[in-house]
Steps between C-alpha positions, in 0.01 A plus 500: 500500500760223501369343819136519396585340164673210678209454742259486213686206356461289819121441462546419135766245587272335760228477234730338253616242758159336519509337159856370540821478298838322462866545580658343189427270211483122571563539869664191650556513876809287462645757262843623600603867448828682585450864408317630812786400740801377285444145636260221397159524662164342453265730306243472778740643760589833335364838598550658158294517181681270257398360166669192364485426126647168389656396167203267442259788543699715258498225247126427532419864471698556180756743654756601236695707744518584865269800465227272364539273802464774762263757348178359649625529865345769721688827525726399210516733206713429197656793319548360153620674188341233282603186312749217552821620670379854556584658831259382769520596870291409802340747739327408823273683736542840325880481478730570213685214336817595690311466827439122451788269579550206265723211595614170338543238773543783752753683286391866431492576124369861498751686289671784699511700175127573500370291793273291276471143366381422149288188545532419127869420571405216736420187297255241644702189417681486833224616739345258761276766669471863583427639848343851503500664838271803518622810686832609641801268553786743580535360853635179333619595155594868510447742206215491249265274709230768545201379301585135507752223451505252212719195560546274194598147611681296233472129433717247687673192362288180519490329836577168328566365151488737208242715321493679166245750367452638148271790423415657165235769415411717210260797474385829364766731361717202424581462864690181589613369835721188534608364832711208619590385850679193635583402856621199690598373845815289535544396861542824697555717191228664295491721198245681286567682175235701312491725203253698292494670164233753407439699185220718374436732206309728734157649451631847430764616242852477648393277793684178412639289781777235517585373845676200658600385844668206673510409871697246689437379856734263688442370851674255733373352822781424748218353710128571552584813705793646305459619141673726247350642179661683204263688260614683195361617167462765232229679307551701179258672261484725199181710483358760270374804689236689301433754773162670555256525210533883495886477476556188297860375471532285183843341572610543858617190676573375854738221590507339841743265669459370855727256680481377856629243742418423862647252748289375785590296811245383748571297820279373782715387793189402688120508459472854652791675325560610138810673354515622143740701278444652159751674266389635166574727204264667251633643176275707271592676175238699310570661167281755321576533131374801311509470117255773376747772414851406610597172668534546874514246784455550871631222718407460865665231709435418861658234729368401838688277742342378821553286804240381753549306819207387708422306816153385619458335842194365684616602847183407682160354402360849512789690333704480176784728395605581146804725453715581204778717356514626140763689288424628148715695266342681203710605205395715195684557174297698253561718197237732647563497879869392496655280770366506854466250781365475854474225764245390752564328830189374673389293798145369575320314777158339523350384832212254460275443805231229531218522764236245581525329155283785375706819484824551310683831527804597294706800609795590285724777371778559255778764479656582155815715509563657156845629413343797316220622722515329840279263698138399465306328784178314418305313767202269448229345713252250362268239655273207415214403730318168434150490648436158349546309176247736329612851616844667513597863546830651400648850521817705492668837542824541309747758374667473154733700278645523145855616428562749211624334180815575305287690250345712770835579659738542204312574182739736307420857419351511145389864489155456656531218761753355750517252781508590865771339725332642808182299477359318802318163499128483452325387816168322577286401800231234443220373722297194408214283637346196333289193549497157345180293500412141413128476592456161331674261258364694197651846561824649633530872552735780599468875536781756574484881554823702496607857541840632398667841538790557269737796550814651347390357166744574224354704218673658201396870484641842410700676774527879542734534208273294265726192502312163532638297792371222722396639837346353824188724469208269479282297741208269454213349697373159381198302613405167358291187538597157373205259462547142386246217468526147389197281446513119466196454277554127449782250496597619152405867500653795692435873485744770622370856550740781599438867550742780575397848620777763492497865603852632435544874518769766534473630858551862405309544178242223563543393144503131411836332450582408143399163357320386814149361423234557759329169418632165378294169461631162408305186445623148411271198429693170497383157379707191545418127470673176583599441147750784478273765345523855635303799379534852643308815427665821631355850510647828622366860538732783581374849564618818336840643608645847492822541302633820660516667841261777397227239424400657167586193287414135545485160331150340483381208702519165323351143517672197366402137460722195449459125478739205528452135428753222579485120476757275660534160341604186682820487308619822664419735211285799559321691218395859570343807341460847646312811376575842649276809447228278364270800428784674310471815710726799426644629824809650659665450837760774444387801291586472132620145531229277364460140626460201269163411359359148458790254525518122480767257634511124455757233568618179662688402817667161556620361828709188538 
């Protein structure tokens, strides 16, 4: 049955190829990306499906948070609990949120407590662009990179002179966002400091938000080939947590504090050699405050320290080597799961081969040695074949894994549940084939089919004695198609059309995986003129999703419409207005957590 199903998708894929599609929004062949190989490469030379979303695109589209900026990408599904500051996770290609690796400037930020990243905790004020690599990346980055890798690239100090930006917006539910950034270059030294304050009354009772952040980046060029950077910052928030509509919490709160620093050194002794080093620390404290009956507070603190050393060398015209060493120590101090720690020592290698100026093959692997459950080996093979300027084919076969979290391993016995220190990592094997087309100057296209087998999936279920524990008892088979199209209707008008087909099922029960829509359609119509006016109309359809493993409960499909208008004046001031959920539809992404209705945001941005 499995083989016949996969064969039936091949003719459908060939039919879909004929109309054409795209690889990413605003494709620029001179665009540089780093996520597919850990080194800078031209976008046109990569053999992976990568979307690049720039800060300018986020601003034009009215994105209020990172989830808004990424939600219209193929195979990206946001798990949002609704409203400003509410927990929002990213899923990709049928994965869970813990199976998507999220990084800031190459620094992993998935919390080892639960394996996830709350995108609401990542403000937009310091972002330059976001690279979203579809599919596995464990051969380069290790754990969690099963469904995809999201690499958030932060802004750099100005190349010369100084620059200051002010941003102020107001909107529905008394939502305010204030941002300030200033940077300068003084000889070989550069700096950039940015900060943001956000507050909202929330659209539900007990959903108020107060959040602030500050980031500082310093860099110094010893010469054009030798550079050091220091990046540090914090984010803190106080958020009301109303809970699901069927179990409303009138006064529960959640306090978050995140701090980080990373130090980076890059050196190019010659044109064919690159050496880099990164040292970093992530600190995360999350407090849940219960006020309903008696005051109680649970505090969960994690600290992650890491070191990465890397060498890349163009040994011959046909061969390039990328090799690195990584050490990470994860520490947990929680009122629930107590104190625990483990370390990971890893090494990786990528071999890039170039043949006949048409074929690029990348063969790589990574070994991660965990102090608590041993070694994991994950190889990868991907390729890019260029027929001509109009047709390219890419493909891969790759293994991936996800390590158990502190909660999975050490959740304390509470009478009905308990963690399992004997868990093994989740494992994945993915195959992928795709084509990129540019039949003429008016259309660019891309189509990708992928198949993934996940095994040893961690699932909380009752054991023989009735105690709920996480166990490696589940497996899944996932097939999907990513279809992207960009039409250049005129010099001022573009249309993006994206479609995602997903069939994600439990391999044993054949039931659909939870919160995985079978169909997702995104459309974006953009108008821009030479006088600084930009108008965007955005539409999204997401199919129904099952909310439990037995598939007897689901959230309905939904359709949303949004519009954004911005006008940049000659004096460096931009006026903007955004409307989300223009039709005021009532819908849910997570069961019993309603999403906001019609909402308006307006404001100003000044650059000088």
